[in-house]
Structure formats: C-alpha cells, structure tokens
C-alpha positions in Angstrom: 52.3 77.3 63.2 50.2 74.2 63.5 50.5 71.2 61.1 46.9 71.6 60.0 47.3 75.2 59.2 50.6 74.5 57.3 49.0 71.7 55.3 46.2 74.0 54.2 48.7 76.6 52.9 50.5 74.1 50.7 49.4 74.2 47.1 48.6 71.3 44.8 51.4 71.2 42.1 48.7 70.4 39.5 47.0 73.4 37.9 43.2 73.6 38.2 41.2 72.7 35.2 40.3 76.3 34.6 44.0 77.3 34.5 44.7 74.4 32.2 42.0 75.5 29.8 43.4 79.1 29.9 46.9 77.8 29.3 45.8 75.7 26.4 43.8 78.6 24.8 46.8 80.8 25.3 49.1 78.3 23.6 46.7 78.2 20.7 46.6 82.0 20.5 50.4 82.1 20.3 50.5 79.5 17.6 47.7 81.1 15.5 49.2 84.6 15.9 52.9 83.9 15.3 53.0 81.0 12.8 51.4 82.9 9.9 53.8 85.8 10.6 56.8 83.5 10.4 55.4 82.1 7.1 56.0 85.5 5.6 59.8 85.3 6.2 60.7 82.9 3.3 59.0 85.1 0.8 60.7 88.2 2.1 64.1 86.5 2.0 63.5 85.4 -1.6 62.5 88.9 -2.6 65.4 90.5 -0.8 67.9 88.0 -2.1 66.9 88.7 -5.7 67.7 92.4 -5.5 71.3 93.1 -6.7 71.9 96.1 -4.3 71.1 94.0 -1.3 73.9 91.6 -2.2 76.6 94.1 -3.3 76.1 97.3 -1.2 77.6 96.9 2.3 75.4 99.7 3.7 72.2 98.1 2.4 73.5 94.7 3.6 74.2 96.0 7.1 70.5 97.0 7.6 69.1 93.8 6.2 68.4 92.3 9.7 66.6 95.5 10.7 64.5 95.4 7.6 63.8 91.7 8.3 62.6 92.5 11.8 60.4 95.3 10.5 58.9 92.9 7.9 58.3 90.3 10.5 56.6 92.8 12.8 54.5 94.1 9.9 53.3 90.5 9.1 52.5 90.0 12.8 50.5 93.2 13.1 48.5 92.5 9.9 47.3 89.2 11.2 47.4 89.5 14.9 43.7 90.2 15.6 42.6 87.4 13.3 45.1 85.0 14.9 43.8 85.8 18.3 40.2 85.2 17.3 41.0 81.9 15.6 43.4 80.8 18.4 40.8 81.5 21.1 38.1 79.6 19.2 40.4 76.6 18.4 41.7 76.4 22.0 38.2 76.4 23.4 37.2 73.7 20.9 40.2 71.6 21.9 39.4 72.0 25.6 35.7 71.2 25.1 36.6 68.2 23.0 39.0 66.9 25.6 36.3 67.4 28.3 33.8 65.5 26.3 35.9 62.7 24.8 38.9 62.5 27.2 42.6 62.5 26.4 43.9 61.8 22.9 45.1 58.2 22.4 47.8 59.0 19.8 49.6 61.8 18.1 47.6 61.2 14.9 44.4 61.6 16.9 45.7 64.9 18.4 46.6 66.1 15.0 43.1 65.3 13.7 41.5 67.1 16.6 43.8 70.0 16.1 43.0 70.2 12.4 39.3 70.1 13.2 39.6 72.7 15.9 41.8 74.9 13.6 39.2 74.7 10.9 36.4 75.7 13.3 38.6 78.6 14.7 39.4 79.8 11.2 35.8 79.6 10.1 34.6 81.6 13.1 37.4 84.1 12.5 36.4 84.6 8.9 32.7 85.0 9.9 33.7 87.6 12.6 35.9 89.5 10.2 33.3 89.5 7.5 30.6 90.7 9.9 32.9 93.4 11.2 33.7 94.6 7.6 30.0 94.4 6.6 29.0 96.6 9.6 31.8 99.0 8.9 31.9 99.2 5.1 28.9 97.4 3.8 28.4 93.8 2.6 31.5 92.6 0.9 31.9 89.2 -0.9 35.2 87.7 0.2 37.4 86.2 -2.5 37.1 82.4 -2.3 40.9 82.0 -2.4 41.3 84.2 0.7 38.7 82.1 2.6 40.4 78.9 1.5 43.8 80.2 2.5 42.5 81.2 6.0 40.9 77.7 6.4 44.1 76.0 5.3 46.2 78.2 7.7 43.7 77.4 10.5 44.0 73.7 9.9 47.9 73.9 9.8 48.0 76.0 13.0 45.5 73.7 14.7 47.8 70.7 13.9 50.8 72.6 15.3 49.0 73.8 18.4 47.2 70.5 19.4 50.0 68.6 21.0 51.0 71.5 23.2 47.5 72.3 24.2 46.8 68.7 24.9 49.8 68.5 27.1 48.7 71.6 29.0 45.2 70.1 29.5 46.7 66.8 30.6 48.7 68.6 33.3 45.5 69.3 35.2 44.7 65.6 35.2 47.8 64.8 37.1 
C-alpha cells in the first residue's frame, strides 16, 4: 500500500465537533436522568431503617438489597423522560454557549454556565410536560412547588454536568 493511501486511512485522534457535541449532550442526559433517581435513595433508606421488621427479621433483611434496587429503578422510570428532555436541552445550551463564547476560564464559570443551562433545560422540560398534559388531559395548573423543585433540580444537575460536558467539548479542540 502506498504511503499516501496509508496516510489517508489514519484517523485524527480528536473527535469531530459534531461528535463532541453529541458526547456532551449524552453526558448531560445521563446526569439529568440518573442524579434525581439517586436522590431518592436516602429517603428510601430512612424509611426502611425506621421500620422494626426490617431490622429484626432476617428474611426481610435478606431482601433489602432487592427492594432497594426496585426502588431505585422505580425512581429512574418515573423521571427518565423528563431527565432526557432537560438533559438534551441543557447539553445543547452548553454546546452553543461554548461555540459562541469559547472555553470556560475557570471551574466557577463552568458551574455558572451549567446552572444557567440546567435552568433552561428544566424550564423547557416543564413547558413540554405541561403542554403534553394539557393536550392529553386538559389545561392543568402545575403546583408552584413542583415547578420550583424541577428548576432547582435542573440547576443542580447542570452544575454537576457542566465540567464533564466542557471536557468533552474541549476534546474536539485538541
């Protein structure tokens, strides 16, 4: 094989910018889908730890890990669709922000960008879910506490997702 042909077959070790954006959005989706599910674990542990049969009956205690896994999967399935919507939106906002403003200068700036992107992603998710519910059931007024919780969770997930997404986007820069 000629040297020219061999050189054309070698790949650039850096991902293309489109793949970097896809990786960053995927990272955000994972954070937004799984972190809220993991947040349900402490409440479940507290509830299970306060029940006397769970602490004294060996048979009940033996199935505690299985019940914990089921509780974690239930928490994931309840919020998976919302997490995917918010994660995609937040990841796209982070990628667009990086494209428009460049790389983040510090960890604090990445956290602020993540918080803003998470708030935008959560707001879009709330709007999509409300529109879907209105089309399916009729106009419903959401409880303000639920909307505030979703926005707060979006901000927290955005802060957690931003450093990893920024690193994935930076990999395309070389």
